[in-house]
C-alpha positions as CSV (number, residue, x, y, z in Angstrom):
1,X,57.8,77.5,-108.9
2,X,61.1,77.4,-107.2
3,X,60.9,81.1,-106.4
4,X,57.6,80.5,-104.7
5,X,59.0,77.7,-102.5
6,X,62.0,79.8,-101.5
7,X,59.7,82.7,-100.4
8,X,57.6,80.4,-98.3
9,X,60.7,79.0,-96.5
10,X,61.9,82.5,-95.8
11,X,58.6,83.6,-94.3
12,X,58.4,80.4,-92.1
13,X,61.9,80.9,-90.8
14,X,61.2,84.5,-90.0
15,X,58.2,83.5,-87.9
16,X,60.2,80.9,-86.0
17,X,63.0,83.4,-85.3
18,X,60.4,86.0,-84.1
19,X,58.8,83.5,-81.7
20,X,62.3,82.5,-80.3
21,X,63.4,86.1,-79.7
22,X,60.0,86.9,-78.1
23,X,60.3,84.0,-75.7
24,X,63.8,85.0,-74.6
25,X,62.7,88.5,-74.1
26,X,59.8,87.5,-71.9
27,X,62.2,85.2,-69.9
28,X,64.6,88.1,-69.2
29,X,61.7,90.2,-68.1
30,X,60.7,87.6,-65.6
31,X,64.3,87.4,-64.3
32,X,64.5,91.1,-63.9
33,X,61.2,91.2,-62.0
34,X,62.4,88.4,-59.6
35,X,65.6,90.3,-58.9
36,X,63.7,93.4,-58.2
37,X,61.4,91.5,-55.9
38,X,64.4,90.1,-53.9
39,X,66.0,93.5,-53.6
40,X,62.7,94.9,-52.5
41,X,62.4,92.2,-49.9
42,X,66.0,92.8,-48.7
43,X,65.3,96.5,-48.5
44,X,62.1,95.7,-46.5
45,X,64.2,93.5,-44.1
46,X,66.8,96.2,-43.7
47,X,64.1,98.8,-43.0
48,X,62.3,96.6,-40.5
49,X,65.5,95.6,-38.7
50,X,67.0,99.0,-38.2
51,X,67.3,98.4,-34.4
52,X,67.8,94.6,-34.4
53,X,69.9,92.5,-36.8
54,X,68.2,89.7,-38.7
55,X,70.3,86.5,-38.5
56,X,71.5,85.0,-41.8
57,X,69.1,82.6,-43.3
58,X,70.3,78.9,-43.3
59,X,72.2,77.7,-46.2
60,X,70.6,75.3,-48.7
61,X,70.8,71.7,-47.6
62,X,73.0,70.8,-50.5
63,X,75.7,73.3,-49.5
64,X,75.4,72.5,-45.8
65,X,76.2,68.8,-46.4
66,X,79.0,69.6,-48.8
67,X,82.3,68.0,-47.4
68,X,85.7,68.9,-48.8
69,X,87.5,66.1,-50.4
70,X,90.8,66.8,-48.6
71,X,91.6,68.1,-45.1
72,X,94.6,70.2,-44.5
73,X,96.7,69.3,-41.4
74,X,99.4,71.6,-40.1
75,X,102.7,69.7,-39.5
76,X,103.9,69.8,-35.9
77,X,107.1,71.7,-35.2
78,X,109.9,69.2,-34.6
79,X,111.5,69.7,-31.2
80,X,114.5,67.5,-30.6
81,X,116.4,69.5,-28.1
82,X,115.4,71.4,-25.0
83,X,117.1,74.5,-26.4
84,X,114.6,74.4,-29.3
85,X,111.8,74.2,-26.9
86,X,113.1,77.1,-24.9
87,X,113.3,79.2,-28.0
88,X,109.6,78.7,-28.6
89,X,108.2,79.3,-25.1
90,X,110.8,81.2,-23.0
91,X,110.3,84.9,-22.7
92,X,113.3,87.1,-23.2
93,X,115.1,87.9,-19.9
94,X,114.4,91.4,-18.7
95,X,117.3,93.8,-19.0
96,X,118.2,96.1,-16.1
97,X,120.6,99.0,-16.1
98,X,123.1,97.8,-13.6
99,X,126.4,99.6,-13.1
100,X,129.5,97.7,-14.2
101,X,130.9,97.6,-10.7
102,X,127.8,96.0,-9.3
103,X,127.3,93.4,-12.1
104,X,128.9,90.5,-10.1
105,X,126.5,91.3,-7.2
106,X,123.6,91.4,-9.6
107,X,124.4,88.1,-11.2
108,X,124.9,86.4,-7.8
109,X,121.5,87.7,-6.5
110,X,123.1,90.0,-3.9
111,X,122.4,93.3,-5.6
112,X,120.3,95.5,-3.3
113,X,120.4,98.8,-5.1
114,X,122.6,101.1,-7.1
115,X,123.9,104.5,-6.5
116,X,126.0,105.1,-9.6
117,X,125.6,107.8,-12.1
118,X,123.4,107.5,-15.2
119,X,126.5,107.5,-17.4
120,X,127.6,104.2,-15.9
121,X,124.1,102.8,-16.2
122,X,124.2,103.6,-19.9
123,X,127.6,101.9,-20.2
124,X,126.3,98.8,-18.5
125,X,123.3,98.5,-20.7
126,X,125.5,98.3,-23.8
127,X,127.6,95.4,-22.5
128,X,127.9,92.3,-24.5
129,X,126.6,88.9,-23.4
130,X,130.1,87.6,-23.1
131,X,130.6,89.7,-19.9
132,X,128.0,87.5,-18.2
133,X,129.9,84.3,-18.7
134,X,132.3,84.8,-15.8
135,X,130.4,82.8,-13.2
136,X,132.0,79.4,-12.5
137,X,130.8,76.4,-10.6
138,X,133.3,77.2,-7.8
139,X,131.8,80.7,-7.4
140,X,128.2,79.2,-7.2
141,X,129.4,76.7,-4.7
142,X,130.8,79.5,-2.5
143,X,127.5,81.3,-2.8
144,X,125.5,78.2,-1.8
145,X,127.8,77.6,1.2
146,X,127.4,81.2,2.2
147,X,123.6,80.7,2.3
148,X,124.0,77.4,4.2
149,X,123.4,75.1,1.3
150,X,125.9,72.1,1.1
151,X,124.8,70.6,-2.2
152,X,127.4,70.6,-4.9
153,X,126.5,72.3,-8.1
154,X,126.8,70.1,-11.1
155,X,126.2,70.7,-14.8
156,X,123.0,69.3,-16.0
157,X,122.1,68.0,-19.4
158,X,119.5,70.3,-20.9
159,X,117.8,67.4,-22.7
160,X,117.3,65.5,-19.4
161,X,115.1,68.4,-18.2
162,X,112.5,67.7,-20.9
163,X,109.1,66.8,-19.5
164,X,107.9,63.3,-20.4
165,X,104.3,62.3,-20.6
166,X,103.7,59.2,-18.4
167,X,101.0,56.7,-19.2
168,X,98.0,56.5,-16.9
169,X,98.5,54.4,-13.8
170,X,96.5,51.3,-13.2
171,X,95.2,50.2,-9.8
172,X,98.1,47.7,-9.5
173,X,100.6,50.5,-10.2
174,X,99.0,52.7,-7.5
175,X,99.1,49.8,-5.0
176,X,102.8,49.2,-5.8
177,X,103.5,52.9,-5.4
178,X,101.7,52.9,-2.1
179,X,103.6,49.9,-0.9
180,X,106.9,51.6,-1.8
181,X,105.9,54.6,0.3
182,X,105.1,52.3,3.2
183,X,108.5,50.6,2.8
184,X,110.2,54.0,2.9
185,X,108.3,55.1,6.0
186,X,109.0,51.7,7.6
187,X,112.7,52.1,7.0
188,X,112.8,55.7,8.2
189,X,110.1,55.6,10.8
190,X,109.2,59.2,10.3
191,X,106.9,60.7,12.9
192,X,105.4,64.2,13.3
193,X,107.4,67.0,11.8
194,X,109.9,64.6,10.3
195,X,111.2,63.3,13.6
196,X,112.4,59.8,13.7
197,X,110.0,57.4,15.5
198,X,111.4,54.3,17.2
199,X,109.4,51.1,16.6
200,X,109.0,49.6,20.1
201,X,107.7,46.3,18.7
202,X,110.4,44.3,17.0
203,X,109.2,40.8,16.2
204,X,111.8,38.2,15.8
205,X,109.6,35.9,13.8
206,X,109.9,33.1,16.3
207,X,106.7,32.2,18.1
208,X,107.1,31.0,21.7
209,X,104.1,29.4,23.3
210,X,103.2,27.0,26.1
211,X,99.8,25.2,25.7
212,X,98.4,22.4,27.9
213,X,94.6,22.8,27.3
214,X,92.4,23.9,24.4
215,X,91.1,27.5,24.1
216,X,87.4,28.3,23.9
217,X,87.7,29.5,20.3
218,X,89.0,26.1,19.3
219,X,85.6,24.4,20.1
220,X,83.0,24.2,17.3
221,X,80.1,26.6,17.5
222,X,81.8,28.9,20.0
223,X,80.5,32.0,18.1
224,X,77.0,31.4,19.5
225,X,78.1,32.3,23.0
226,X,79.6,35.6,22.1
227,X,77.6,38.7,23.3
228,X,77.0,41.7,21.1
229,X,79.2,43.9,23.4
230,X,81.7,43.3,26.1
231,X,83.9,45.7,28.2
232,X,86.0,44.6,31.1
233,X,85.9,48.1,32.4
234,X,82.2,47.6,33.2
235,X,81.1,44.1,33.9
236,X,77.9,44.4,36.0
237,X,79.2,47.7,37.3
238,X,82.7,46.4,38.2
239,X,86.0,47.5,36.6
240,X,88.7,44.8,36.3
241,X,91.2,46.9,34.3
242,X,94.4,48.3,35.7
243,X,95.3,52.0,35.5
244,X,96.7,53.7,32.4
245,X,100.4,54.0,32.2
246,X,102.8,56.2,30.3
247,X,105.9,54.5,28.8
248,X,107.4,57.9,27.7
249,X,108.3,59.3,31.1
250,X,110.6,60.4,32.6
251,X,112.3,60.0,29.2
252,X,111.3,58.4,25.9
253,X,111.5,54.6,26.0
254,X,110.4,52.2,23.3
255,X,108.9,49.8,25.9
256,X,105.4,49.3,24.5
257,X,106.1,45.6,24.2
258,X,106.2,45.5,28.0
259,X,103.3,47.9,28.8
260,X,100.9,46.3,26.2
261,X,101.6,42.8,27.4
262,X,101.6,43.7,31.1
263,X,98.4,45.7,30.8
264,X,96.5,42.7,29.6
265,X,98.2,40.5,32.2
266,X,97.4,42.8,35.1
267,X,93.7,42.7,34.1
268,X,93.7,39.0,33.9
269,X,95.2,38.7,37.4
270,X,92.4,40.9,38.6
271,X,89.8,38.8,36.9
272,X,91.2,35.5,38.1
273,X,91.3,36.9,41.7
274,X,87.7,38.1,41.3
275,X,88.9,41.7,41.7
276,X,90.1,41.2,45.3
277,X,92.4,43.6,47.0
278,X,95.2,44.3,46.3
279,X,94.9,45.1,42.6
280,X,97.7,43.6,40.5
281,X,100.2,46.2,39.3
282,X,103.3,44.5,37.7
283,X,106.7,46.1,37.2
284,X,107.7,46.8,33.5
285,X,111.2,48.1,34.6
286,X,112.1,44.7,36.1
287,X,111.4,43.0,32.8
288,X,113.5,45.5,30.9
289,X,116.4,45.1,33.4
290,X,116.4,41.3,33.8
291,X,114.7,39.4,31.0
292,X,117.8,39.7,28.8
293,X,115.9,40.3,25.5
294,X,113.8,43.4,25.1
295,X,114.9,46.9,26.0
296,X,114.0,50.6,25.5
297,X,114.9,50.0,21.9
298,X,112.1,47.5,21.5
299,X,111.0,43.9,22.1
300,X,108.1,41.6,21.6
301,X,105.2,40.0,23.6
302,X,106.8,36.6,23.9
303,X,109.7,38.2,25.8
304,X,107.3,39.1,28.6
305,X,105.2,36.0,28.8
306,X,108.1,33.6,28.4
307,X,110.0,35.4,31.2
308,X,106.9,35.4,33.4
309,X,106.5,31.6,32.8
310,X,110.1,30.9,33.8
311,X,111.1,33.5,36.3
312,X,107.9,35.1,37.5
313,X,107.2,38.9,37.6
314,X,107.3,41.4,40.4
315,X,105.0,44.3,41.4
316,X,105.7,47.9,40.7
317,X,106.9,48.6,44.3
318,X,109.9,46.3,43.8
319,X,111.3,48.2,40.8
320,X,109.7,51.5,39.8
321,X,109.6,52.5,36.1
322,X,112.6,54.7,35.1
323,X,112.4,54.3,31.3
324,X,116.1,53.2,31.0
325,X,118.0,50.0,30.3
326,X,119.0,49.2,33.8
327,X,121.2,46.4,35.1
328,X,119.9,43.2,36.7
329,X,120.9,42.3,40.2
330,X,119.0,41.3,43.4
331,X,118.4,44.9,44.3
332,X,116.9,45.8,40.8
333,X,114.9,42.6,40.9
334,X,113.2,43.8,44.1
335,X,114.7,46.5,46.4
336,X,114.0,49.3,48.7
337,X,115.9,52.1,50.5
338,X,116.1,53.6,53.9
339,X,117.8,56.9,54.8
340,X,121.2,55.2,55.4
341,X,121.3,52.5,52.7
342,X,119.5,50.7,49.9
343,X,119.2,46.9,49.8
344,X,117.5,44.0,48.1
345,X,114.3,42.5,49.4
346,X,114.3,38.7,49.9
347,X,110.6,38.0,50.6
348,X,108.6,39.3,47.7
349,X,105.7,38.0,45.6
350,X,106.3,36.5,42.2
351,X,103.6,36.4,39.5
352,X,103.7,33.5,37.1
353,X,101.7,32.5,34.1
354,X,100.5,29.1,32.9
355,X,99.6,28.8,29.3
356,X,100.4,31.5,26.8
357,X,100.4,31.6,23.0
358,X,99.4,33.5,19.8
359,X,96.0,34.1,18.3
360,X,94.4,36.2,15.6
361,X,91.1,36.9,14.0
362,X,88.0,38.8,15.1
363,X,85.9,36.0,16.5
364,X,88.9,34.2,18.2
365,X,89.8,37.5,19.9
366,X,86.3,38.0,21.1
367,X,86.0,34.5,22.5
368,X,89.4,34.8,24.3
369,X,88.6,38.2,25.7
370,X,85.1,37.2,26.9
371,X,86.2,33.9,28.5
372,X,89.6,34.7,29.9
373,X,90.3,38.5,29.8
374,X,92.1,41.1,27.8
375,X,94.8,40.2,25.3
376,X,97.9,42.0,23.9
377,X,97.9,42.9,20.2
378,X,100.3,44.6,17.8
379,X,99.2,47.5,15.5
380,X,100.9,49.5,12.8
381,X,100.7,52.9,14.4
382,X,100.9,55.8,11.9
383,X,101.8,59.4,12.5
384,X,98.1,60.4,12.1
385,X,97.2,57.9,14.9
386,X,100.1,58.9,17.1
387,X,99.6,62.7,17.0
388,X,96.1,63.4,15.8
389,X,93.8,60.9,17.6
390,X,91.8,62.6,20.4
391,X,88.7,60.4,20.5
392,X,86.0,58.6,18.7
393,X,86.1,55.4,16.6
394,X,89.3,55.5,14.7
395,X,89.7,54.3,11.1
396,X,92.6,54.8,8.7
397,X,93.5,53.0,5.5
398,X,97.0,51.8,6.1
399,X,99.2,48.8,5.5
400,X,101.9,49.9,8.0
401,X,103.7,46.9,9.4
402,X,103.3,46.3,13.2
403,X,105.4,48.6,15.4
404,X,103.4,49.0,18.6
405,X,101.7,46.8,21.3
406,X,98.4,47.6,23.0
407,X,95.9,45.9,25.3
408,X,92.5,44.9,23.8
409,X,90.0,44.7,26.6
410,X,86.6,44.4,24.8
411,X,84.4,45.5,22.0
412,X,81.2,47.5,21.4
413,X,78.7,48.8,18.8
414,X,78.0,52.4,18.1
415,X,74.3,53.1,18.6
416,X,74.1,55.8,15.9
417,X,76.2,54.2,13.1
418,X,75.9,50.6,14.2
419,X,79.7,50.3,13.7
420,X,81.5,47.6,15.7
421,X,84.7,48.7,17.4
422,X,87.5,47.4,19.6
423,X,88.1,48.9,23.1
424,X,91.9,49.3,23.5
425,X,94.2,50.7,26.2
426,X,97.4,52.5,25.1
427,X,100.5,53.3,27.2
428,X,100.9,57.0,26.4
429,X,99.2,58.4,29.5
430,X,95.7,59.8,30.0
431,X,96.5,63.0,28.1
432,X,96.3,61.0,24.9
433,X,93.1,59.8,23.2
434,X,90.1,59.0,25.4
435,X,92.0,59.2,28.8
436,X,94.7,56.9,27.4
437,X,92.3,54.6,25.6
438,X,91.0,54.4,22.0
439,X,88.3,52.8,19.9
440,X,89.0,51.4,16.5
441,X,86.8,49.6,13.9
442,X,86.8,45.8,13.7
443,X,87.2,43.8,10.5
444,X,83.4,44.1,9.9
445,X,83.9,47.7,8.8
446,X,83.1,48.3,5.1
447,X,81.5,44.9,4.6
448,X,84.5,42.9,5.9
449,X,87.3,45.2,4.7
450,X,88.0,46.6,8.2
451,X,91.3,44.9,8.5
452,X,92.7,47.5,6.1
453,X,91.4,50.3,8.3
454,X,92.1,49.2,11.9
455,X,95.9,49.3,11.8
456,X,96.0,45.5,11.6
457,X,95.0,45.0,15.2
458,X,93.5,41.5,14.5
459,X,96.6,40.0,12.9
460,X,99.0,39.4,15.7
461,X,97.8,38.9,19.3
462,X,98.9,36.9,22.4
463,X,97.1,35.6,25.5
464,X,98.6,34.5,28.8
465,X,96.7,32.8,31.7
466,X,97.8,34.0,35.1
467,X,98.7,31.5,37.8
468,X,97.1,32.6,41.1
469,X,97.9,29.4,43.0
470,X,100.5,31.2,45.2
471,X,98.4,34.4,45.7
472,X,96.0,35.2,48.4
């Protein structure tokens, strides 16, 4: 009985083992067939893409999203000295075969050629670096002086030559840098090609005025009476403006404070006298000689109007402009000459003013110009304005302090751009600008930011009312 049970177990185990081995065999056959199919497909791809390569198939999504656990970062090379930096980036200096006799000239930059034999060239190429350490600071200074350079050679610290990364500048930093540049230009007064420019307007900070009646711009609602345009050169076809002058002949003279103030005052006399003959033409030279304040080195508007109020002015025929700081005596006050002698004139006309004083601001200027006549204003003239303006409506972003005086005679509006501008007479002759005149934007420019683009022409002005009681 036990033998029968044992045989049955052996037969059952054999059947199970046969089924297991058969199943594994069939699985291996399937794997082999799949491999053969893949290789067949690859061979078909290779055969089909004999002329054109097939791009790699995309990786499985699981492998594409696989991210390494750690990221390797290379450590930066520590550079503490400039010499270490030079070792990394500096290229080796080229070597030249220079004869030994010409080595000093080669090191000093004076070597122009060599006519030595090849044996000496070979000898020079084998020199040690110690032979190149003979240059001294004294030798280099002699070289620099020979080339017209006066700077002393000083040893520099290599570490100080390292470049430093500066933080980004803010708008405030840029404004401060810009103001520093303006301060430098103001101190040096550099003009074109680096030439020094003399500031002809030198305000003392003291405001002198004489007021006995209110101005039109001091009344409420005065703006309503202002026209859109006004030009004293053409009022109903009449010109009330005096001729353009040149303060820079026969020699340079910083007398804009006289010409700008007198230009406006000449026009006001013509307006007050209803343009009757003779046209008023006041003498700037007599003011330079006798007022005791301003000179060819500069002055201010109050020097002119205060002197006119107290002493009266004279016409150009009494003292012609010479662009010098002359002396003051009766002859230079008003004189003339005949072939045998020169002498002072006793009977001459004096031109006085009544009220005078300061004003500023676009609307106040317009009201004063429209009701009384041109006014004198200061501007911060820049090199671009001095040397480059030839015409058109001028605009320049600048915060240059006031250094020049001009006469503002009106305003207008450009028909094309609708820009409002001031009409201004300069004192540099008709060869400059628009026959000696220029136009510049008012403070309305750029939505009320024009004060930064019109050289500050609306900040500091003066008026003076002529006294025509003693005139014909």
